[in-house]
Structures are given as structure tokens and as C-alpha cells.
BALOBA-1460 file (C-alpha; in Angstrom, 3 decimals):
// residues 190
<rec num="1" residu="x" x="1.588" y="1.481" z="-3.688"/>
<rec num="2" residu="x" x="2.489" y="5.096" z="-4.365"/>
<rec num="3" residu="x" x="3.393" y="7.396" z="-1.711"/>
<rec num="4" residu="x" x="5.099" y="4.366" z="0.479"/>
<rec num="5" residu="x" x="8.326" y="5.695" z="2.085"/>
<rec num="6" residu="x" x="11.349" y="3.488" z="1.096"/>
<rec num="7" residu="x" x="13.990" y="5.358" z="3.318"/>
<rec num="8" residu="x" x="12.108" y="6.240" z="6.341"/>
<rec num="9" residu="x" x="14.530" y="8.041" z="8.823"/>
<rec num="10" residu="x" x="17.144" y="8.817" z="6.367"/>
<rec num="11" residu="x" x="17.380" y="12.623" z="7.443"/>
<rec num="12" residu="x" x="16.522" y="11.971" z="11.002"/>
<rec num="13" residu="x" x="12.667" y="11.677" z="11.120"/>
<rec num="14" residu="x" x="11.183" y="9.629" z="13.989"/>
<rec num="15" residu="x" x="8.073" y="7.560" z="14.208"/>
<rec num="16" residu="x" x="6.248" y="4.184" z="13.945"/>
<rec num="17" residu="x" x="4.295" y="2.729" z="11.029"/>
<rec num="18" residu="x" x="0.546" y="3.854" z="11.495"/>
<rec num="19" residu="x" x="-0.851" y="0.207" z="11.778"/>
<rec num="20" residu="x" x="1.676" y="-0.288" z="14.788"/>
<rec num="21" residu="x" x="0.216" y="2.672" z="16.415"/>
<rec num="22" residu="x" x="-3.356" y="1.567" z="15.799"/>
<rec num="23" residu="x" x="-2.305" y="-1.980" z="17.363"/>
<rec num="24" residu="x" x="-0.694" y="-0.383" z="20.261"/>
<rec num="25" residu="x" x="-4.029" y="1.732" z="20.658"/>
<rec num="26" residu="x" x="-6.138" y="-1.354" z="20.201"/>
<rec num="27" residu="x" x="-3.923" y="-3.267" z="22.862"/>
<rec num="28" residu="x" x="-4.598" y="-0.582" z="25.365"/>
<rec num="29" residu="x" x="-8.267" y="-0.717" z="24.744"/>
<rec num="30" residu="x" x="-8.106" y="-4.478" z="25.336"/>
<rec num="31" residu="x" x="-7.248" y="-3.991" z="29.014"/>
<rec num="32" residu="x" x="-4.567" y="-6.613" z="29.536"/>
<rec num="33" residu="x" x="-3.658" y="-7.680" z="33.145"/>
<rec num="34" residu="x" x="-1.441" y="-5.043" z="34.645"/>
<rec num="35" residu="x" x="0.441" y="-7.277" z="36.942"/>
<rec num="36" residu="x" x="3.715" y="-8.658" z="35.172"/>
<rec num="37" residu="x" x="3.846" y="-12.447" z="34.429"/>
<rec num="38" residu="x" x="6.953" y="-12.722" z="36.726"/>
<rec num="39" residu="x" x="4.758" y="-12.074" z="39.773"/>
<rec num="40" residu="x" x="2.727" y="-14.728" z="41.521"/>
<rec num="41" residu="x" x="-0.493" y="-12.610" z="40.896"/>
<rec num="42" residu="x" x="0.142" y="-12.023" z="37.200"/>
<rec num="43" residu="x" x="0.820" y="-15.534" z="36.506"/>
<rec num="44" residu="x" x="-2.179" y="-16.795" z="38.351"/>
<rec num="45" residu="x" x="-4.252" y="-14.192" z="36.716"/>
<rec num="46" residu="x" x="-3.213" y="-15.334" z="33.284"/>
<rec num="47" residu="x" x="-3.528" y="-19.009" z="34.067"/>
<rec num="48" residu="x" x="-7.038" y="-18.530" z="35.319"/>
<rec num="49" residu="x" x="-7.875" y="-16.658" z="32.243"/>
<rec num="50" residu="x" x="-6.576" y="-19.268" z="30.082"/>
<rec num="51" residu="x" x="-8.121" y="-22.239" z="31.865"/>
<rec num="52" residu="x" x="-11.363" y="-20.827" z="33.218"/>
<rec num="53" residu="x" x="-13.837" y="-21.798" z="30.377"/>
<rec num="54" residu="x" x="-13.700" y="-24.686" z="27.590"/>
<rec num="55" residu="x" x="-13.368" y="-21.794" z="24.855"/>
<rec num="56" residu="x" x="-10.147" y="-20.284" z="26.566"/>
<rec num="57" residu="x" x="-8.624" y="-23.779" z="27.073"/>
<rec num="58" residu="x" x="-9.424" y="-24.684" z="23.226"/>
<rec num="59" residu="x" x="-7.920" y="-21.243" z="22.042"/>
<rec num="60" residu="x" x="-4.804" y="-21.870" z="24.285"/>
<rec num="61" residu="x" x="-4.236" y="-25.245" z="23.032"/>
<rec num="62" residu="x" x="-4.442" y="-24.019" z="19.391"/>
<rec num="63" residu="x" x="-1.743" y="-21.678" z="20.444"/>
<rec num="64" residu="x" x="0.350" y="-24.525" z="21.744"/>
<rec num="65" residu="x" x="-0.218" y="-24.166" z="25.553"/>
<rec num="66" residu="x" x="-1.316" y="-27.324" z="27.005"/>
<rec num="67" residu="x" x="-0.081" y="-27.722" z="30.524"/>
<rec num="68" residu="x" x="-1.050" y="-30.661" z="32.664"/>
<rec num="69" residu="x" x="-3.305" y="-30.312" z="35.735"/>
<rec num="70" residu="x" x="-0.215" y="-31.067" z="37.943"/>
<rec num="71" residu="x" x="1.963" y="-28.220" z="36.263"/>
<rec num="72" residu="x" x="-1.041" y="-25.873" z="36.654"/>
<rec num="73" residu="x" x="-1.268" y="-26.741" z="40.378"/>
<rec num="74" residu="x" x="2.465" y="-26.507" z="41.005"/>
<rec num="75" residu="x" x="2.668" y="-23.006" z="39.215"/>
<rec num="76" residu="x" x="-0.366" y="-21.809" z="40.962"/>
<rec num="77" residu="x" x="0.915" y="-22.648" z="44.540"/>
<rec num="78" residu="x" x="4.278" y="-21.530" z="43.838"/>
<rec num="79" residu="x" x="6.317" y="-24.840" z="44.447"/>
<rec num="80" residu="x" x="7.543" y="-24.648" z="40.860"/>
<rec num="81" residu="x" x="8.334" y="-21.547" z="38.812"/>
<rec num="82" residu="x" x="7.961" y="-21.961" z="34.887"/>
<rec num="83" residu="x" x="10.886" y="-21.689" z="32.787"/>
<rec num="84" residu="x" x="11.313" y="-18.384" z="30.878"/>
<rec num="85" residu="x" x="10.309" y="-20.019" z="27.501"/>
<rec num="86" residu="x" x="7.157" y="-21.218" z="29.322"/>
<rec num="87" residu="x" x="6.460" y="-17.719" z="30.645"/>
<rec num="88" residu="x" x="6.639" y="-16.337" z="27.198"/>
<rec num="89" residu="x" x="4.362" y="-19.000" z="25.799"/>
<rec num="90" residu="x" x="1.854" y="-18.260" z="28.710"/>
<rec num="91" residu="x" x="2.068" y="-14.557" z="27.700"/>
<rec num="92" residu="x" x="1.679" y="-15.173" z="24.056"/>
<rec num="93" residu="x" x="-1.316" y="-17.387" z="24.532"/>
<rec num="94" residu="x" x="-2.811" y="-14.965" z="26.928"/>
<rec num="95" residu="x" x="-2.494" y="-11.932" z="24.749"/>
<rec num="96" residu="x" x="-3.968" y="-14.066" z="21.491"/>
<rec num="97" residu="x" x="-6.740" y="-15.225" z="23.532"/>
<rec num="98" residu="x" x="-7.641" y="-11.746" z="25.085"/>
<rec num="99" residu="x" x="-7.332" y="-10.226" z="21.664"/>
<rec num="100" residu="x" x="-9.692" y="-12.766" z="20.255"/>
<rec num="101" residu="x" x="-12.251" y="-12.348" z="23.175"/>
<rec num="102" residu="x" x="-12.226" y="-8.586" z="23.026"/>
<rec num="103" residu="x" x="-12.292" y="-8.180" z="19.335"/>
<rec num="104" residu="x" x="-16.140" y="-8.610" z="18.829"/>
<rec num="105" residu="x" x="-16.825" y="-6.087" z="21.516"/>
<rec num="106" residu="x" x="-14.199" y="-3.598" z="20.147"/>
<rec num="107" residu="x" x="-15.657" y="-4.020" z="16.660"/>
<rec num="108" residu="x" x="-19.120" y="-3.131" z="17.837"/>
<rec num="109" residu="x" x="-17.764" y="-0.118" z="19.776"/>
<rec num="110" residu="x" x="-15.622" y="1.215" z="17.050"/>
<rec num="111" residu="x" x="-18.104" y="0.834" z="14.197"/>
<rec num="112" residu="x" x="-20.868" y="2.325" z="16.251"/>
<rec num="113" residu="x" x="-23.648" y="1.072" z="13.816"/>
<rec num="114" residu="x" x="-22.190" y="2.616" z="10.729"/>
<rec num="115" residu="x" x="-21.315" y="5.948" z="12.363"/>
<rec num="116" residu="x" x="-17.559" y="5.159" z="12.970"/>
<rec num="117" residu="x" x="-15.151" y="6.502" z="15.385"/>
<rec num="118" residu="x" x="-12.961" y="9.701" z="15.109"/>
<rec num="119" residu="x" x="-9.330" y="9.115" z="14.743"/>
<rec num="120" residu="x" x="-6.352" y="11.639" z="15.561"/>
<rec num="121" residu="x" x="-3.320" y="10.989" z="13.565"/>
<rec num="122" residu="x" x="-0.230" y="12.757" z="15.026"/>
<rec num="123" residu="x" x="2.375" y="13.275" z="12.371"/>
<rec num="124" residu="x" x="6.006" y="11.969" z="12.515"/>
<rec num="125" residu="x" x="8.508" y="13.695" z="14.760"/>
<rec num="126" residu="x" x="11.046" y="16.062" z="12.453"/>
<rec num="127" residu="x" x="12.889" y="17.663" z="15.461"/>
<rec num="128" residu="x" x="16.134" y="15.803" z="14.328"/>
<rec num="129" residu="x" x="15.550" y="16.611" z="10.731"/>
<rec num="130" residu="x" x="17.543" y="19.726" z="9.233"/>
<rec num="131" residu="x" x="15.354" y="22.647" z="8.551"/>
<rec num="132" residu="x" x="15.549" y="22.759" z="4.931"/>
<rec num="133" residu="x" x="14.425" y="19.021" z="4.819"/>
<rec num="134" residu="x" x="11.434" y="19.462" z="7.061"/>
<rec num="135" residu="x" x="7.868" y="19.369" z="5.684"/>
<rec num="136" residu="x" x="4.538" y="20.801" z="6.844"/>
<rec num="137" residu="x" x="2.772" y="18.089" z="8.364"/>
<rec num="138" residu="x" x="-0.034" y="18.728" z="10.778"/>
<rec num="139" residu="x" x="-2.306" y="16.557" z="12.951"/>
<rec num="140" residu="x" x="-5.159" y="15.145" z="11.062"/>
<rec num="141" residu="x" x="-8.617" y="13.816" z="11.860"/>
<rec num="142" residu="x" x="-10.494" y="11.373" z="10.214"/>
<rec num="143" residu="x" x="-13.626" y="9.230" z="10.703"/>
<rec num="144" residu="x" x="-13.090" y="5.485" z="10.176"/>
<rec num="145" residu="x" x="-16.406" y="4.047" z="9.711"/>
<rec num="146" residu="x" x="-15.640" y="0.341" z="8.986"/>
<rec num="147" residu="x" x="-13.116" y="-1.331" z="11.411"/>
<rec num="148" residu="x" x="-13.779" y="-4.751" z="10.335"/>
<rec num="149" residu="x" x="-10.636" y="-5.457" z="8.575"/>
<rec num="150" residu="x" x="-8.405" y="-3.530" z="11.027"/>
<rec num="151" residu="x" x="-9.901" y="-5.297" z="14.176"/>
<rec num="152" residu="x" x="-9.729" y="-8.425" z="12.667"/>
<rec num="153" residu="x" x="-6.247" y="-8.453" z="11.529"/>
<rec num="154" residu="x" x="-5.179" y="-7.029" z="14.885"/>
<rec num="155" residu="x" x="-7.115" y="-9.976" z="16.550"/>
<rec num="156" residu="x" x="-5.293" y="-12.597" z="14.407"/>
<rec num="157" residu="x" x="-1.909" y="-10.880" z="15.054"/>
<rec num="158" residu="x" x="-1.504" y="-10.515" z="11.013"/>
<rec num="159" residu="x" x="0.659" y="-7.482" z="10.672"/>
<rec num="160" residu="x" x="0.786" y="-7.186" z="6.738"/>
<rec num="161" residu="x" x="-2.928" y="-7.581" z="6.767"/>
<rec num="162" residu="x" x="-3.290" y="-4.926" z="9.448"/>
<rec num="163" residu="x" x="-1.011" y="-2.682" z="7.459"/>
<rec num="164" residu="x" x="-3.012" y="-3.040" z="4.431"/>
<rec num="165" residu="x" x="-6.383" y="-2.489" z="6.088"/>
<rec num="166" residu="x" x="-4.908" y="0.807" z="7.665"/>
<rec num="167" residu="x" x="-3.603" y="2.120" z="4.640"/>
<rec num="168" residu="x" x="-6.987" y="1.410" z="2.982"/>
<rec num="169" residu="x" x="-8.610" y="3.737" z="5.521"/>
<rec num="170" residu="x" x="-5.550" y="6.439" z="5.517"/>
<rec num="171" residu="x" x="-6.026" y="6.941" z="1.759"/>
<rec num="172" residu="x" x="-9.132" y="8.688" z="2.657"/>
<rec num="173" residu="x" x="-6.967" y="11.631" z="3.788"/>
<rec num="174" residu="x" x="-6.371" y="12.685" z="0.148"/>
<rec num="175" residu="x" x="-3.448" y="13.011" z="-2.179"/>
<rec num="176" residu="x" x="-0.850" y="13.314" z="0.577"/>
<rec num="177" residu="x" x="-2.006" y="10.274" z="2.746"/>
<rec num="178" residu="x" x="1.798" y="8.988" z="2.402"/>
<rec num="179" residu="x" x="2.879" y="11.662" z="4.862"/>
<rec num="180" residu="x" x="1.044" y="9.851" z="7.491"/>
<rec num="181" residu="x" x="2.359" y="6.427" z="6.818"/>
<rec num="182" residu="x" x="4.810" y="6.892" z="9.779"/>
<rec num="183" residu="x" x="3.412" y="8.805" z="12.832"/>
<rec num="184" residu="x" x="4.060" y="9.419" z="16.494"/>
<rec num="185" residu="x" x="0.581" y="8.315" z="17.701"/>
<rec num="186" residu="x" x="-2.817" y="7.375" z="16.413"/>
<rec num="187" residu="x" x="-5.503" y="8.195" z="18.965"/>
<rec num="188" residu="x" x="-9.024" y="6.988" z="19.149"/>
<rec num="189" residu="x" x="-11.415" y="5.589" z="22.029"/>
<rec num="190" residu="x" x="-13.971" y="2.974" z="22.124"/>
């Protein structure tokens, strides 16, 4: 695609890809459990979330999280501490299941019956770039009316698809959309 940066940061610019900032914002809207998984409270909350309903158990099993009833009992009462690899698997299964469960709600809130959601795009940080190489890039606002591809890719954890879906929206900024491929933040609310 035209306008894609090949050597981002070569002169000291700092930022993240726009789709990564969008994913970070969607993650914050998903409302994950605040307690870390390394605490009893955090571990029990995640285990409850993953085993409470048949749908959650099926989603967790599809992601490779299939503990026995004895393992769950021992983890919950604290007599056995899961290994680090098991904790990581629990965390991954929890995040993926939570994303899948929240996606429908977020999609409805962000699309707002076709009205869309206003998005603020904060440009990349050029404070470390030499003055002659800096360019004029200001904060931009846009209204994203269709969040379907973005939220679906985020829920599936498909980073390449999320990037393509985000670029499809950013192109609406006009001929200089490539200046917003890397950003410091993308803000929106649902």
C-alpha cells in the first residue's frame, strides 16, 4: 500500500502502529480482571470466569485449557500453585474468552446504529527527531461508522487483519493518512 512507513524510527520518531493502539483501547474497554493472576484472588476470578458456563468451558477448551476437577479444586483452595506455563495458558484463555464475550457488546456500542464513534488520533512523538527532519503532524479526529472488521479481528487476536481493518478506516483521513500509521495514542469511548 502507498504511504506505508518502511524505516519507522530511523531519525528518532517514537510511536506504535495505529492498530496496536486501537487494540490497547479495546482491551481497556473490555474490563479485564484487575487482580494479577499470581494472587489467589486473581487466579480464582479467572478460573471462575473460565469454568462458570458451558460456553466459557468450551471456549477455554478450544484454546487448550482443559484442567481436571481435581486440579481446579487444588488451585482454588491454594494447596497447589500452578506452574508458570499453566498460569500463562490460563491468562491467554481468559483474555481470548473475555474478548469473544465482550465483542458483541462493544460492536453495538461503537457502531451506534450506524452513527459510529468519534476517534481521536494522537500523532507520533517527534521530540527526539532533529528539527529539520520533523514534520507538521497534528491530532486528528474522525468518525468510524463501521467497527465490524476491527472488533472481529481484535476478538480473534488476528493482528494482520486488525491492521488491514484499521488502515481501511484511516484512509478516510485523506492523502496524508500514512502520517498516522504510527501514533502515540488512539482514543475513543464506548
